[in-house]
N, C-alpha and C positions, 0 to 999 in steps of 0.2 A: 503494498501500498504507501503512496507516494504522499507526502506533504504538501509538494507542489500541485500551484492555478495552474488551470488551464489558460494558455493565453488568451481565450476569449472571455473568463470570467474576469466579473470585477473584483478588484481586492477589497478585504473588510475593511471597515472604515472605523477606527476606535473611538469610543465613546470621548464629547469634551469634558477635560479637568476638572472635575468642580470649582466652585468660584468661593473664595475665602467671603463670610459674610462681612457684611457694612456694618459698622456697629460702631461704638465711639472712639474714637484716637483714630480708628481707621483711615488713612491715606486713600483719598479718590484719585490722585494724581500720579504718574511715575514718579519714581522718588530721583535726583538729580545726579548724574553721574557720578562717580568719586573720582574722576580725574576731570577738572573740565576738558572740552573739545579741543578748544584752544593749545591746551598743554598736549594732549593725547598726540597731536599734530607735531608738535613741538621735542615731544619724546622721540616720534618716527623720524621723523626730518636728522637729529641731532644725532640719532645711531645711525642711520644711512651714512651722513658724513663720515662719522666715527671710521665705519666699515674702508670706505674708502681712502680717508686719511692714514689708516695702517696699510692698506695696499702702499700708499705713496710712500709713505715711513720706510716700507719694507724695501720696496727699489731705491729707497735714497741710501739706504743703511748698503746695500748692495754693490752699488754704482759710485759712491764719494767715499775719496780716502782721507781725513780729517788732516793728516801729516801734510798732503800737498795744495788741496783747494781748500782754505780757511773760511772762503766766501761762501763757499756752497756746503758747507757743516755748520756756518752762522745761519744757516738758510733751513738746514736740515735740522738743526736745534729750535728754530721757530716753527718748523712744520710737528715734530715731534711733541711739544708744547700744546698747539693746537689741538691735534691729535687727542693728547690725554684730555682735554679741557671736552672737546667733544664727546669724548667715552664717558666718561664720568656723571655731564649733567645730565643725561637718561634715568643713572641710576639715583642720585640725587633729588630730582624732581619724585620718582615712584617711591623712593625712602621718604619723602616728606609728606606726600599725602598716606601713607601706608601709615603714619603713625600719628597724623593729627587730621583723619577721617572729615569732611566739611569745612575745614578750615582754607578756603582757600588764599586768601587775602597775603601777598608777599613770598608765598612759596617758590613762584618761578625767580621772580629778582634775587628773592635771597639763592637758590640752588644754583642759577646761572652766575652770579656774582662768586660764588664757591669752587665752582668749575674753574672759571677764568682765575683765579687766583693760583688755583691746583696746576692749571698748565702754566702760567705765571713763571711759577716756583718753580715747573719742568724746564720748562725754555731756558731760564736764567740759566741755573744748572748746569744744563748740559753747555750751554755758551760757553761759562765760565771753564770748564772741563776741554771744551776743544781750545780755548785759549790759552789753557795752561796752568788759573788760577783757581782753579775750583778744587776745594775740599769737602770732606764729610762735617765737619765741624762749622763751616760756611752755610753749608746746605741746613745742619739744625739750626743755626740760629736764624736763617731766613724764615723757616718752616714755624719757629716761634713767634718771630714778627709777625707773620702772615696770620696765624692763633687769635696771635694780640687783635691784630685790627679787624678781623673779623667778628672777633667777641663783640669788639666796640661799635663797628657796624650792625652788628645783629641787635645791640640794645639800644640801639636810636632809634630803628624801623618801629614807626606806630604799629602798635595792636601787638608786639613782637612773640611770638609762645616758645 
């Protein structure tokens, strides 16, 4: 005995799902999305650009010798910093909405600022290493200064959480 339907037989239609009763406190409208549509689009675009930046960074790493071409190496440092910023921005946006659902105010600006600071830190460190003057102590000091600056900027935001 076969469980398959003949090709001309109509497929069975499942019954509609029961609806929740509308009582006190029940919402009549669709709830708003957890992440605003503009930020969803920003997350997708930044992730796509990060993938392109990773491919470009790989090409630069394979084709540029920092000992010979210093100018191209500094351009590569800028590319690495930009790629890092584009890579971390979607992560920070999604994480900020996960931690504070429904509180949309200032999330985008804060996440983009933090990713730009991190990208600048990476670009600056790589540029200093190419020039031969960067070390881990300088990186630690720069990271500490960026953390202090970010704390000050976050506290000055209106309605910061």
